[in-house]
C-alpha positions in Angstrom: -9.8 -13.0 -9.7 -7.0 -10.8 -11.0 -3.5 -11.9 -10.1 -0.7 -9.6 -8.9 1.4 -8.1 -11.6 3.5 -5.6 -9.8 6.5 -4.2 -11.4 9.4 -5.5 -9.3 11.3 -2.2 -9.6 8.4 -0.1 -8.1 9.9 2.1 -5.4 6.6 2.1 -3.6 6.5 -1.6 -3.3 10.2 -1.7 -2.3 9.6 0.9 0.5 6.6 -1.0 1.9 8.6 -4.2 1.9 11.6 -2.5 3.6 9.3 -1.0 6.3 7.6 -4.4 6.8 11.0 -6.2 7.1 12.3 -3.7 9.6 9.1 -3.9 11.7 9.3 -7.7 11.6 13.0 -7.5 12.7 12.1 -5.2 15.6 9.3 -7.5 16.8 11.6 -10.5 16.7 14.4 -8.7 18.5 12.0 -7.9 21.3 10.6 -11.5 21.5 7.4 -11.1 19.5 6.2 -12.8 16.4 4.7 -11.1 13.4 0.9 -11.4 13.3 -0.3 -12.5 9.9 -3.5 -11.8 8.1 -6.1 -14.6 8.4 -7.5 -16.3 5.4 -11.0 -15.0 6.0 -9.7 -11.4 6.3 -7.8 -11.9 2.9 -11.0 -13.2 1.2 -13.1 -10.3 2.6 -10.5 -7.9 1.3 -10.5 -9.4 -2.2 -14.3 -9.3 -2.3 -14.4 -5.7 -1.1 -12.0 -4.6 -3.8 -14.0 -6.6 -6.4 -17.1 -4.8 -5.3 -15.4 -1.3 -5.3 -13.9 -1.8 -8.8 -16.8 -3.7 -10.4 -18.2 -0.7 -12.1 -15.1 1.5 -12.3 -11.7 0.1 -12.9 -10.2 3.4 -14.1 -6.8 4.5 -12.8 -8.4 7.6 -11.2 -10.8 5.4 -9.2 -8.0 3.1 -8.1 -5.9 6.1 -7.2 -8.8 7.4 -5.1 -8.9 4.0 -3.3 -5.2 4.2 -2.7 -5.5 7.7 -1.3 -8.2 6.5 1.1 -6.0 3.6 2.2 -3.0 5.9 2.7 -5.1 8.3 4.7 -6.3 5.5 6.9 -2.6 4.6 7.4 -1.8 8.2 8.2 -4.5 8.5 10.8 -3.4 5.2 12.4 0.2 6.2 12.4 -0.5 9.6 14.1 -2.6 7.8 16.8 0.0 5.2 17.5 2.8 7.8 17.6 0.9 10.0 20.0 -0.1 7.0 22.1 3.3 5.3 22.4 6.0 7.9 21.7 6.9 8.5 25.3 7.1 4.8 26.3 8.3 3.0 23.0 11.9 2.7 22.0 13.2 5.4 19.7 13.7 3.0 16.8 10.1 1.9 16.9 8.7 5.4 16.8 11.3 6.3 14.2 10.0 3.5 12.0 6.4 4.6 12.5 7.3 8.2 11.6 9.0 6.9 8.5 5.8 5.0 7.5 3.8 8.2 8.3 6.0 10.3 6.0 5.9 7.6 3.3 2.1 7.5 3.4 1.9 11.3 3.3 4.2 11.3 0.2 2.0 8.7 -1.4 -1.1 10.8 -1.1 0.7 13.8 -2.5 2.0 11.8 -5.5 -1.5 10.4 -6.2 -3.4 13.7 -6.1 -4.4 14.7 -9.6 -2.3 12.1 -11.3 -3.1 8.9 -13.0 -2.1 5.7 -11.2 -0.2 4.7 -14.3 2.3 7.5 -14.0 2.5 7.1 -10.2 3.4 3.4 -10.0 5.1 3.1 -13.4 3.0 0.2 -14.6 4.0 -1.2 -17.9 2.6 -3.2 -20.8 5.0 -5.6 -22.4 7.9 -3.7 -20.6 6.9 -0.3 -22.0 5.7 2.4 -19.7 2.5 4.1 -20.9 0.0 6.6 -19.7 -3.1 5.1 -21.2 -5.8 3.3 -19.3 -5.9 0.0 -21.1 -7.6 -3.0 -19.5 -4.2 -4.5 -18.6 -3.0 -1.4 -16.9 -6.3 -1.2 -14.9 -5.7 -4.8 -13.8 -2.2 -3.9 -12.7 -3.6 -0.9 -10.7 -6.2 -3.3 -9.3 -3.4 -5.6 -8.2 -1.6 -2.8 -6.5 -4.7 -2.0 -4.4 -4.7 -5.7 -3.5 -1.1 -5.6 -2.5 -1.5 -2.6 -0.3 -4.5 -3.9 1.5 -3.4 -7.5 2.0 0.2 -7.0 2.9 
């Protein structure tokens, strides 16, 4: 199994973490606990990604997987906003709208571009635009990050 090797300075990762932390804070403030992902669900996610990338680990294929994931996030966000906008607190819907906009921007940045340029993966600290095996593994790790967290 490939380990996570995300570039710590990735603005995409930072934004997901910020949104996650704000959502966690809102839940806690209102007396709820964050619901984690179960071990079985994580294992199934890893296996699914392994299957989807078994034959094609190219950055364009991984970008396609990320676009699909972001589109699922967009659909879910729109549903939740429409469902709860009138009854939820403004800061909750504002955070969901921020996530929606972020996912929409992710899709736009991924269209027609290699994943390498999008996420700024690097080999030995040097950014590159080539699809080397290491970069493909880094892209693979990003897919894992997005699906598991």
